[in-house]
N, C-alpha and C positions, 0 to 999 in steps of 0.2 A: 445693169446691162440688159438690153432688150434682145428678143429672139433674133432679129435681123443683125444686130451687132455681133452676137455669138456666131451666126452663120458666116459673117464676113471674116472672122478670125480663124476659121477652120480651113484646112486644105486636105483633100483626099489624096490617096497615093497616086491615083490617075492624074490628078492635077500637078502633083510634084514631078511625076515622070514626064508630063507634057512640057514642064518648065525646064527639063534637061537633067533632072536628078536621077541617078541610077539607084537600084535597090541598095547597093553597097554604100552609096553616099547618104541615103536616107538613114540607114542603120548607124552609120558613123555619127551623124548629127544627133540622133537620139542618144547614143552612148556618150557623146560629148556634152549632152544636156543643153544644146542650143535649139533643139526641137523637142517638143513633148508629144508622145504618142497618147492621144486622148482616148482612142478606141481602136478596134481592129480596122486598119486602113484609113484612119483619120488622125491628123496631126495639127499642132498649133505651134507658132513661134514661141520660144521659151520666154522671150521678153514680154510678149502680149499675155501669155499665161501668168507670168509672175505679177504683172501689173493688175490683173483682174482680182476682184474680191472673191470670197468663197462662192457667193451666188453666181458670179459670172463663170467661174470654172465649172461649177456643176451644170449650168445651162449649156455650156459647150459639150459636156458629156451627153446631155439629153439630145442635143442636135445631132451629134455623131452617131448615137445609138439609133435614132430615128432614121437616119440615112441608110442604114443597112437592114431595116425591117422589111419583110416581104409578106405578101398576102394580106387578106382581110382578117381583122381580129376585133374582138370587143374590148381589148386591152386599151386603157387610157393612162396617161401619165398621172401619177398621184404622189402623195406625201411630199418629200423634199423636192421631187422633180416637178410637181405642180407648183410648189411654193415659188420657185425661181421663175416660173413662166408668168406669174401674176404681175409684177414681181414683189415678193415679200422677203424679209430678212431671214437668214439662217444664222441665228445668234449662237455662237459657241459650238457649232457642229460643222463638220467637214465631210459630207457624204461621199462615199467612194462608189456607190452603186446607183444606177438609174432605177427608179421605182415605177412599176406598172401595176394596175389593178383591173380585175375583170374575172368573170366566171371561167374563161378559157385558160386561165393560168393553172399550171399543174402544181399541186401542192398548196398548202395554206399560205406559206410565205417561202417561196423557193429561192434559196440563197446559193445554190451550187455554182451558178454562173458568177464569176468574180466581178462582172461588170453590171449585172442586172438582177434586181429582186422583183419577183412576181407575186402579187398578193391575190389569192383566190377569194374574191369577195364581190358581191353584186354591186355594180354601179349603175343605177337607173339613168336613163337618158336625160332626165331632168337635172341630174348632177354632172352632166358632161357638157363642156363648152369647147369651142375651137378658138385657139389663139395663134394667129399668124400661121395657119395651116396645120397646127398640132392640136390633137385632142387631149384635154386634161380634165381633172375634176374641177367642179365649180368652186368659187371662192369659199362659201360656207362649208362645203364638204371637205375642202382642203384644210381649212382651219380645224374642223372637227377631227379629222384623221391625225393631224399633227399634235393637237393638244393632248391626245390620249397617250402618245408615245414619247413625249418630250419632257425635259426638265421644266420646272416652273419658270426659270429665266428664259429659256428658248420659247416656251409656249406663250408667255405674256408679251414678249417682244413681237412675236408674230401676230398675235391677236390684236394688239394695239395698232400695228401697221395695217392690218386688214380693215379695222374700224376707221382708220384715217383715210383709206381709199374710198370708203362708202359714205362717210359722214362729214369729212372736213373739206371745206371749199378753200383751195389754195389761193384763189384770187382775192377773196374777201376776208379770209381768216375765220369765217363763221363755222360753227360746229352744229350739225343737225342731230339733236338728241333723239328725235323720233326715228331717224334712219338708223342710228346706232342701236336703239332698242330693238328695232325690227331685225337687224342683222344678227344680234345676239340670239334672238329667238330662233332664227334659221339655223344657226350653228347648234344650239341646244337640242333642236329637234333631230339632229343627225348624230347625237351622242347616245350610246346605249344606256339603259337604266342602271347598269352596274358593270363591274368587271375591272380589269387592270387599267389603272391610270384615269378612270372616269372621275374620281373625287377631285384630283388635282386639276383635271381639265375643266370641271365646272367652276372651281374656285378661280382659275385664271380667266375664264370667260366672264365671270362676275366682276373681276377687277379691271378688265380690259377697258381702255379709254383711248380713243383716237386722237386726243389732244397731245399725247406724247409724240414728240417729233423724231425720236431715234431710239434704237435698242438701249442705249446708255441711259436715257431717261426712263425707259420702261423698267429696267432692272433696278434703277435707283429707287423708284417708287415701291417696288416689291420689297427691297431691303429696308426702306423707311418703315414700312408696315411691320416687317419682321422684328425690327428694333423696338417697336412699341409706340411709334408715333401714330397719330390719327391719319386718316387718308388725306394727303396733301391736295390743295387746289393746284390745278395745272394751267400753265400759260396765263398767269395773273397779269391783268392790265394795270399799269401804274402811270398816272399822268406825268408827262415829260414837260420840260420847260418850253418846248416848241408849241405846246397845245395838243400834240399827238400823244401817243402812249409808248412806254417801254413795256416789254413783256418778260416776266420772270418765270423760269421753268416750274418752280415749286413755291407754293405758299405753305410753309410749315407752321401753321397757325398755333398749334398747341405748344410750340417752343418759341413763339413770337419771333420767327426768323423766316428769311427767304432762302432759297437754295437754287443753285445753278449747276447743271452738268455741262462741262466744257469738253466737247469733242475736239480733237486736234484739227479736224477739217476746217473749223471756224477760222483758224489762223493760217493753216498751211495749204489748203486747197483753194486755188484761184477761182474755181467754179462756185465756191461757197462765199468767199470773202469779196469777190469781185476782181475781175482781171486788171482793173486800173487802180487797185488799192493794195498797198504793201502791208506787211505784217505790223510795222510800227504804227501805221494809221489805225489798224484794227484794235491793237492793244490800247492806244490812247483813247479811242472812242469807247471801248469797254470800261476803261477806268473812269471816264467822265460819267458814263451811264451809271456805274456802280456807286460812285460818290453821291450822285443826285438821289438815287434810291435810298441809300443809307441815311442821308441827311434829311430827307423829307418824310421818311417813315419811322426813323429811329429803331430800326430792326437790324439784327445780325444778318450777315449775308455770306455764309460759307459757299465756296465753290469747290467742285471736285471733278475728277476725270476718270479715265479708264482704270488707272492704277488704284483708285479708291473704291472701285465697284467689283473687285474680285470676290467679295463676300460681304455679308451684312456686317460682320465684325470690322472689316476694313473701312466700310463707310462710316460705321459708328465711331471708329477712332478718328477719322477725319473731322467729323462733326464735333467731337469732344474737344478737338484742338481749337475750335471756335466757341467753346462753351455752349454748344447746342446739344441738349439731352432730351430724351423722351420724358414725358411727365411720370412722376413716381405714383 
């Protein structure tokens, strides 16, 4: 969801009253859970709220919080609130507070407000950007801030997605290694020498790769490494019978296997599978593709999904079912 989409889904109390709703009716709808109170004086239709992903819901919170800000301030949106403005994924976290950073914040991290967290930390103008009218931390600063306070899974998914923004050409499928290296250096320069979370942050930054197309692929790669596999190749091109190429998510070369993370959207989301293509067609095409790859490469080809990436052990059990093991 983009900023303008989030704005379109929000309604202020004044707008609701202008549409004929009384205070009592607004309260009744909130209690009946047909309307969501996003922030003080700002609401969203419950259906629109429920259909939004975590990132979209948090972005609506940011827009609502910004609408009631008054006066000038050096505070800019940061951490999870900057993440959704870029937009990047919030994997396995559901933030409840809008985050702001700047010297004018009172307290190192003021959490007394149930809706807003303010971080008292300098944000130089070189690390501030404006996105559709809202000021937030730059992409490298946002990634650096998040890597320090996130789990390995959350951090790697976010770092992969950021690298994909700066180094992957969606039109051609090409990946710019030089741009990726430069971005990693920018993020690393914004990490402190030591302190809480820095060691994990540096490891996730080193592992980050913008060829990963989803958080599911990012966490799969992390767990493959944790299981003892060598670093897999990503988006491996395999010649197809048409003369073009099929692309496989993972080349697990030390186990002589391919690997594929199957997100449900590939089959269920019309925007991903194509509006004129039904599920049966997608499944048949995937079967033909997999048969061709198996037959021409003589490699095992395990597939897994969300249920198999709850932990490294869960992914390991899935791979073992296909007789795919890390080297001893």
